[in-house]
mmCIF file of the C-alpha atoms, coordinates in Angstrom:
data_MODEL
# 
_entry.id   MODEL 
# 
loop_
_atom_site.group_PDB 
_atom_site.id 
_atom_site.type_symbol 
_atom_site.label_atom_id 
_atom_site.label_alt_id 
_atom_site.label_comp_id 
_atom_site.label_asym_id 
_atom_site.label_entity_id 
_atom_site.label_seq_id 
_atom_site.pdbx_PDB_ins_code 
_atom_site.Cartn_x 
_atom_site.Cartn_y 
_atom_site.Cartn_z 
_atom_site.occupancy 
_atom_site.B_iso_or_equiv 
_atom_site.pdbx_formal_charge 
_atom_site.auth_seq_id 
_atom_site.auth_comp_id 
_atom_site.auth_asym_id 
_atom_site.auth_atom_id 
_atom_site.pdbx_PDB_model_num 
ATOM 1   C CA . UNK A 1 1   ? -82.916  25.228 17.256 1.00 0.00 ? 1   UNK A CA 1 
ATOM 2   C CA . UNK A 1 2   ? -81.331  27.159 20.066 1.00 0.00 ? 2   UNK A CA 1 
ATOM 3   C CA . UNK A 1 3   ? -83.115  28.875 22.922 1.00 0.00 ? 3   UNK A CA 1 
ATOM 4   C CA . UNK A 1 4   ? -82.717  32.343 21.445 1.00 0.00 ? 4   UNK A CA 1 
ATOM 5   C CA . UNK A 1 5   ? -84.752  31.389 18.371 1.00 0.00 ? 5   UNK A CA 1 
ATOM 6   C CA . UNK A 1 6   ? -87.312  29.835 20.680 1.00 0.00 ? 6   UNK A CA 1 
ATOM 7   C CA . UNK A 1 7   ? -87.571  33.262 22.361 1.00 0.00 ? 7   UNK A CA 1 
ATOM 8   C CA . UNK A 1 8   ? -88.359  34.817 18.976 1.00 0.00 ? 8   UNK A CA 1 
ATOM 9   C CA . UNK A 1 9   ? -91.107  32.256 18.327 1.00 0.00 ? 9   UNK A CA 1 
ATOM 10  C CA . UNK A 1 10  ? -92.625  32.794 21.777 1.00 0.00 ? 10  UNK A CA 1 
ATOM 11  C CA . UNK A 1 11  ? -92.419  36.572 21.246 1.00 0.00 ? 11  UNK A CA 1 
ATOM 12  C CA . UNK A 1 12  ? -94.352  36.159 17.988 1.00 0.00 ? 12  UNK A CA 1 
ATOM 13  C CA . UNK A 1 13  ? -97.052  34.147 19.779 1.00 0.00 ? 13  UNK A CA 1 
ATOM 14  C CA . UNK A 1 14  ? -97.442  36.975 22.298 1.00 0.00 ? 14  UNK A CA 1 
ATOM 15  C CA . UNK A 1 15  ? -97.510  39.447 19.398 1.00 0.00 ? 15  UNK A CA 1 
ATOM 16  C CA . UNK A 1 16  ? -100.549 37.628 18.023 1.00 0.00 ? 16  UNK A CA 1 
ATOM 17  C CA . UNK A 1 17  ? -102.126 37.962 21.472 1.00 0.00 ? 17  UNK A CA 1 
ATOM 18  C CA . UNK A 1 18  ? -101.653 41.698 21.702 1.00 0.00 ? 18  UNK A CA 1 
ATOM 19  C CA . UNK A 1 19  ? -102.741 42.379 18.127 1.00 0.00 ? 19  UNK A CA 1 
ATOM 20  C CA . UNK A 1 20  ? -105.954 40.437 18.753 1.00 0.00 ? 20  UNK A CA 1 
ATOM 21  C CA . UNK A 1 21  ? -106.333 42.252 22.069 1.00 0.00 ? 21  UNK A CA 1 
ATOM 22  C CA . UNK A 1 22  ? -106.034 45.665 20.435 1.00 0.00 ? 22  UNK A CA 1 
ATOM 23  C CA . UNK A 1 23  ? -108.913 44.786 18.137 1.00 0.00 ? 23  UNK A CA 1 
ATOM 24  C CA . UNK A 1 24  ? -111.195 42.807 20.448 1.00 0.00 ? 24  UNK A CA 1 
ATOM 25  C CA . UNK A 1 25  ? -110.481 43.783 24.080 1.00 0.00 ? 25  UNK A CA 1 
ATOM 26  C CA . UNK A 1 26  ? -113.480 45.295 25.857 1.00 0.00 ? 26  UNK A CA 1 
ATOM 27  C CA . UNK A 1 27  ? -112.982 44.606 29.569 1.00 0.00 ? 27  UNK A CA 1 
ATOM 28  C CA . UNK A 1 28  ? -110.228 45.737 31.948 1.00 0.00 ? 28  UNK A CA 1 
ATOM 29  C CA . UNK A 1 29  ? -109.034 42.121 32.228 1.00 0.00 ? 29  UNK A CA 1 
ATOM 30  C CA . UNK A 1 30  ? -108.766 41.785 28.445 1.00 0.00 ? 30  UNK A CA 1 
ATOM 31  C CA . UNK A 1 31  ? -106.913 45.105 28.210 1.00 0.00 ? 31  UNK A CA 1 
ATOM 32  C CA . UNK A 1 32  ? -104.573 43.999 31.002 1.00 0.00 ? 32  UNK A CA 1 
ATOM 33  C CA . UNK A 1 33  ? -103.828 40.777 29.133 1.00 0.00 ? 33  UNK A CA 1 
ATOM 34  C CA . UNK A 1 34  ? -103.137 42.824 26.001 1.00 0.00 ? 34  UNK A CA 1 
ATOM 35  C CA . UNK A 1 35  ? -100.632 45.001 27.868 1.00 0.00 ? 35  UNK A CA 1 
ATOM 36  C CA . UNK A 1 36  ? -98.918  41.914 29.321 1.00 0.00 ? 36  UNK A CA 1 
ATOM 37  C CA . UNK A 1 37  ? -98.658  40.434 25.816 1.00 0.00 ? 37  UNK A CA 1 
ATOM 38  C CA . UNK A 1 38  ? -97.078  43.670 24.517 1.00 0.00 ? 38  UNK A CA 1 
ATOM 39  C CA . UNK A 1 39  ? -94.511  43.710 27.309 1.00 0.00 ? 39  UNK A CA 1 
ATOM 40  C CA . UNK A 1 40  ? -93.612  40.026 27.001 1.00 0.00 ? 40  UNK A CA 1 
ATOM 41  C CA . UNK A 1 41  ? -93.377  40.063 23.196 1.00 0.00 ? 41  UNK A CA 1 
ATOM 42  C CA . UNK A 1 42  ? -91.117  43.100 23.042 1.00 0.00 ? 42  UNK A CA 1 
ATOM 43  C CA . UNK A 1 43  ? -88.985  41.970 25.978 1.00 0.00 ? 43  UNK A CA 1 
ATOM 44  C CA . UNK A 1 44  ? -88.314  38.600 24.342 1.00 0.00 ? 44  UNK A CA 1 
ATOM 45  C CA . UNK A 1 45  ? -87.655  40.184 20.957 1.00 0.00 ? 45  UNK A CA 1 
ATOM 46  C CA . UNK A 1 46  ? -85.194  42.695 22.449 1.00 0.00 ? 46  UNK A CA 1 
ATOM 47  C CA . UNK A 1 47  ? -83.418  39.911 24.347 1.00 0.00 ? 47  UNK A CA 1 
ATOM 48  C CA . UNK A 1 48  ? -83.113  37.832 21.172 1.00 0.00 ? 48  UNK A CA 1 
ATOM 49  C CA . UNK A 1 49  ? -81.880  40.884 19.248 1.00 0.00 ? 49  UNK A CA 1 
ATOM 50  C CA . UNK A 1 50  ? -78.976  41.227 21.648 1.00 0.00 ? 50  UNK A CA 1 
ATOM 51  C CA . UNK A 1 51  ? -77.716  37.760 20.639 1.00 0.00 ? 51  UNK A CA 1 
ATOM 52  C CA . UNK A 1 52  ? -78.818  37.373 17.010 1.00 0.00 ? 52  UNK A CA 1 
ATOM 53  C CA . UNK A 1 53  ? -78.814  39.716 13.987 1.00 0.00 ? 53  UNK A CA 1 
ATOM 54  C CA . UNK A 1 54  ? -81.455  42.335 14.742 1.00 0.00 ? 54  UNK A CA 1 
ATOM 55  C CA . UNK A 1 55  ? -82.796  42.539 11.184 1.00 0.00 ? 55  UNK A CA 1 
ATOM 56  C CA . UNK A 1 56  ? -83.323  38.803 11.000 1.00 0.00 ? 56  UNK A CA 1 
ATOM 57  C CA . UNK A 1 57  ? -84.930  38.681 14.458 1.00 0.00 ? 57  UNK A CA 1 
ATOM 58  C CA . UNK A 1 58  ? -87.322  41.474 13.543 1.00 0.00 ? 58  UNK A CA 1 
ATOM 59  C CA . UNK A 1 59  ? -88.235  39.924 10.181 1.00 0.00 ? 59  UNK A CA 1 
ATOM 60  C CA . UNK A 1 60  ? -88.928  36.534 11.765 1.00 0.00 ? 60  UNK A CA 1 
ATOM 61  C CA . UNK A 1 61  ? -90.871  38.140 14.648 1.00 0.00 ? 61  UNK A CA 1 
ATOM 62  C CA . UNK A 1 62  ? -93.081  40.201 12.336 1.00 0.00 ? 62  UNK A CA 1 
ATOM 63  C CA . UNK A 1 63  ? -93.520  37.421 9.760  1.00 0.00 ? 63  UNK A CA 1 
ATOM 64  C CA . UNK A 1 64  ? -94.595  34.841 12.311 1.00 0.00 ? 64  UNK A CA 1 
ATOM 65  C CA . UNK A 1 65  ? -96.793  37.388 14.078 1.00 0.00 ? 65  UNK A CA 1 
ATOM 66  C CA . UNK A 1 66  ? -98.477  38.377 10.834 1.00 0.00 ? 66  UNK A CA 1 
ATOM 67  C CA . UNK A 1 67  ? -99.100  34.783 9.791  1.00 0.00 ? 67  UNK A CA 1 
ATOM 68  C CA . UNK A 1 68  ? -100.361 33.916 13.273 1.00 0.00 ? 68  UNK A CA 1 
ATOM 69  C CA . UNK A 1 69  ? -102.705 36.893 13.351 1.00 0.00 ? 69  UNK A CA 1 
ATOM 70  C CA . UNK A 1 70  ? -104.231 36.123 9.942  1.00 0.00 ? 70  UNK A CA 1 
ATOM 71  C CA . UNK A 1 71  ? -104.669 32.441 10.817 1.00 0.00 ? 71  UNK A CA 1 
ATOM 72  C CA . UNK A 1 72  ? -106.156 33.336 14.227 1.00 0.00 ? 72  UNK A CA 1 
ATOM 73  C CA . UNK A 1 73  ? -108.647 35.663 12.551 1.00 0.00 ? 73  UNK A CA 1 
ATOM 74  C CA . UNK A 1 74  ? -109.742 32.837 10.262 1.00 0.00 ? 74  UNK A CA 1 
ATOM 75  C CA . UNK A 1 75  ? -109.911 30.180 12.993 1.00 0.00 ? 75  UNK A CA 1 
ATOM 76  C CA . UNK A 1 76  ? -111.219 32.139 15.987 1.00 0.00 ? 76  UNK A CA 1 
ATOM 77  C CA . UNK A 1 77  ? -113.127 35.061 14.489 1.00 0.00 ? 77  UNK A CA 1 
ATOM 78  C CA . UNK A 1 78  ? -114.590 33.411 11.371 1.00 0.00 ? 78  UNK A CA 1 
ATOM 79  C CA . UNK A 1 79  ? -112.767 35.579 8.841  1.00 0.00 ? 79  UNK A CA 1 
ATOM 80  C CA . UNK A 1 80  ? -113.270 34.195 5.337  1.00 0.00 ? 80  UNK A CA 1 
ATOM 81  C CA . UNK A 1 81  ? -110.671 31.632 4.284  1.00 0.00 ? 81  UNK A CA 1 
ATOM 82  C CA . UNK A 1 82  ? -109.347 32.213 0.791  1.00 0.00 ? 82  UNK A CA 1 
ATOM 83  C CA . UNK A 1 83  ? -106.830 30.117 -1.090 1.00 0.00 ? 83  UNK A CA 1 
ATOM 84  C CA . UNK A 1 84  ? -104.990 33.342 -1.919 1.00 0.00 ? 84  UNK A CA 1 
ATOM 85  C CA . UNK A 1 85  ? -104.557 34.200 1.763  1.00 0.00 ? 85  UNK A CA 1 
ATOM 86  C CA . UNK A 1 86  ? -103.242 30.731 2.534  1.00 0.00 ? 86  UNK A CA 1 
ATOM 87  C CA . UNK A 1 87  ? -100.833 30.874 -0.393 1.00 0.00 ? 87  UNK A CA 1 
ATOM 88  C CA . UNK A 1 88  ? -99.512  34.274 0.669  1.00 0.00 ? 88  UNK A CA 1 
ATOM 89  C CA . UNK A 1 89  ? -99.064  33.058 4.263  1.00 0.00 ? 89  UNK A CA 1 
ATOM 90  C CA . UNK A 1 90  ? -97.095  30.074 2.941  1.00 0.00 ? 90  UNK A CA 1 
ATOM 91  C CA . UNK A 1 91  ? -94.895  32.404 0.869  1.00 0.00 ? 91  UNK A CA 1 
ATOM 92  C CA . UNK A 1 92  ? -94.386  34.655 3.903  1.00 0.00 ? 92  UNK A CA 1 
ATOM 93  C CA . UNK A 1 93  ? -93.397  31.729 6.100  1.00 0.00 ? 93  UNK A CA 1 
ATOM 94  C CA . UNK A 1 94  ? -91.068  30.367 3.405  1.00 0.00 ? 94  UNK A CA 1 
ATOM 95  C CA . UNK A 1 95  ? -89.364  33.763 3.301  1.00 0.00 ? 95  UNK A CA 1 
ATOM 96  C CA . UNK A 1 96  ? -89.036  33.896 7.080  1.00 0.00 ? 96  UNK A CA 1 
ATOM 97  C CA . UNK A 1 97  ? -87.612  30.377 7.255  1.00 0.00 ? 97  UNK A CA 1 
ATOM 98  C CA . UNK A 1 98  ? -85.295  31.078 4.329  1.00 0.00 ? 98  UNK A CA 1 
ATOM 99  C CA . UNK A 1 99  ? -84.053  34.282 5.921  1.00 0.00 ? 99  UNK A CA 1 
ATOM 100 C CA . UNK A 1 100 ? -83.295  32.461 9.144  1.00 0.00 ? 100 UNK A CA 1 
ATOM 101 C CA . UNK A 1 101 ? -81.465  29.678 7.302  1.00 0.00 ? 101 UNK A CA 1 
ATOM 102 C CA . UNK A 1 102 ? -79.251  31.978 5.236  1.00 0.00 ? 102 UNK A CA 1 
ATOM 103 C CA . UNK A 1 103 ? -78.461  34.503 7.941  1.00 0.00 ? 103 UNK A CA 1 
ATOM 104 C CA . UNK A 1 104 ? -74.893  34.087 9.085  1.00 0.00 ? 104 UNK A CA 1 
ATOM 105 C CA . UNK A 1 105 ? -75.769  34.408 12.727 1.00 0.00 ? 105 UNK A CA 1 
ATOM 106 C CA . UNK A 1 106 ? -72.916  34.704 15.148 1.00 0.00 ? 106 UNK A CA 1 
ATOM 107 C CA . UNK A 1 107 ? -74.066  34.525 18.699 1.00 0.00 ? 107 UNK A CA 1 
ATOM 108 C CA . UNK A 1 108 ? -72.121  36.501 21.255 1.00 0.00 ? 108 UNK A CA 1 
ATOM 109 C CA . UNK A 1 109 ? -70.651  34.569 24.092 1.00 0.00 ? 109 UNK A CA 1 
ATOM 110 C CA . UNK A 1 110 ? -72.135  35.908 27.309 1.00 0.00 ? 110 UNK A CA 1 
# 
């Protein structure tokens, strides 16, 4: 895995942070952390999009963020765990991984 894909993964982790923050933030510190997560996630995604196919970057970013958010809700906020949810997350992640594997990425030389 190259560093640009690592940026996408880190951006998705920060996406989970800001989505959780939008739902649960109540203090100025929590709102500040949410804003920082928004800025970092979009900055990293935009940087990765300048070197990799934008559609693939966005799909991976959103897919990982969605899976991370659903799993975080179940683990941290006691959302009910259903086999159906877990199966759909697995399908989503398989699609994201498959999309990354089949994309004919051509990185620009900077």
